[in-house]
C-alpha positions as CSV (number, residue, x, y, z in Angstrom):
1,M,-36.4,57.8,7.4
2,K,-37.0,55.0,9.7
3,T,-36.8,52.6,7.0
4,K,-33.5,53.9,5.9
5,L,-32.1,53.6,9.6
6,I,-33.5,49.9,9.8
7,L,-31.8,48.8,6.5
8,S,-28.5,50.5,7.5
9,S,-28.6,48.7,10.8
10,A,-29.4,45.4,9.1
11,I,-26.6,45.8,6.8
12,A,-23.9,46.8,9.3
13,G,-25.1,43.7,11.3
14,L,-24.5,41.5,8.4
15,V,-21.2,43.0,7.7
16,A,-20.1,42.6,11.4
17,L,-21.4,38.9,11.6
18,S,-19.5,38.3,8.4
19,A,-16.3,39.3,9.7
20,A,-16.7,37.8,13.2
21,S,-17.3,34.3,11.4
22,G,-14.3,34.7,9.1
23,A,-12.2,35.3,12.2
24,M,-13.7,32.2,14.2
25,A,-13.0,29.9,10.9
26,Q,-9.4,31.0,11.0
27,D,-9.0,30.3,14.7
28,K,-10.5,27.0,14.2
29,K,-8.1,26.2,11.6
30,A,-5.2,27.2,13.5
31,E,-6.4,24.8,16.6
32,K,-6.1,21.7,14.2
33,E,-3.1,20.1,12.8
34,K,-2.7,17.1,10.4
35,C,-2.2,13.7,12.1
36,Y,-0.8,10.8,10.0
37,G,-1.7,7.2,10.7
38,V,-5.1,7.7,12.8
39,A,-7.8,8.0,9.9
40,K,-10.0,5.1,9.9
41,K,-11.2,3.4,6.5
42,G,-12.9,6.0,4.3
43,Q,-12.4,8.9,6.8
44,N,-9.0,10.5,5.9
45,D,-9.3,14.3,5.3
46,C,-7.5,14.4,2.0
47,G,-5.6,12.5,-0.7
48,T,-2.0,11.0,-0.9
49,A,0.1,9.4,-3.6
50,K,-2.2,6.4,-4.1
51,H,-5.5,8.7,-4.4
52,S,-6.4,12.2,-4.8
53,C,-9.7,12.8,-2.7
54,A,-10.9,12.6,1.0
55,G,-12.8,9.6,2.3
56,Q,-10.8,7.1,0.2
57,A,-8.5,5.5,2.7
58,A,-8.6,1.7,2.1
59,A,-7.8,0.5,5.6
60,D,-7.5,1.8,9.3
61,N,-4.6,3.5,10.5
62,V,-2.5,3.6,7.2
63,P,0.8,5.7,7.8
64,E,0.3,7.8,4.9
65,E,-3.4,8.8,5.5
66,W,-4.1,11.7,7.6
67,K,-6.9,13.5,9.4
68,Y,-7.2,16.8,11.2
69,V,-7.2,16.7,14.9
70,A,-7.1,19.3,17.8
71,K,-3.6,20.7,18.2
72,G,-1.7,18.6,20.5
73,S,-3.7,15.5,20.4
74,C,-2.2,13.7,17.6
75,E,0.5,11.8,19.6
76,K,-1.6,11.0,22.3
77,M,-4.0,9.1,19.6
78,G,-0.7,7.3,18.4
79,G,-0.3,9.4,15.4
80,K,2.7,11.2,13.7
81,L,2.8,14.8,13.0
82,K,4.7,14.0,9.9
83,V,4.2,11.3,7.1
84,A,6.1,8.3,7.9
85,A,9.5,7.5,6.0
86,A,9.2,5.3,3.0
87,A,10.4,1.8,3.9
88,S,14.1,1.8,3.0
89,K,14.6,-0.4,-0.2
90,T,16.1,-3.9,0.7
91,E,19.3,-4.8,-0.6
92,P,19.2,-7.9,-3.1
93,A,20.4,-11.0,-1.5
94,K,24.1,-11.8,-1.5
95,K,25.1,-14.9,-3.4
């Protein structure tokens, strides 16, 4: 009987721990935001139109590359919360 009580307690503890860690993971995600233009070479968090994987930024501070940062810190770091608009097309030279 004691074994059954210990086993039940252990299972209940694991279930509670699992639920708590899942809630903490969601809270951490909510505390972060995408910040464009601050990722260093090879340290971006996800793909862009130029590549499909994290860690493939070719240079530092490329405007299209992004990294997750603490909420509210992006602009303080010199980044943008939205990807920079593509450079406007230049008009052909007039003759």
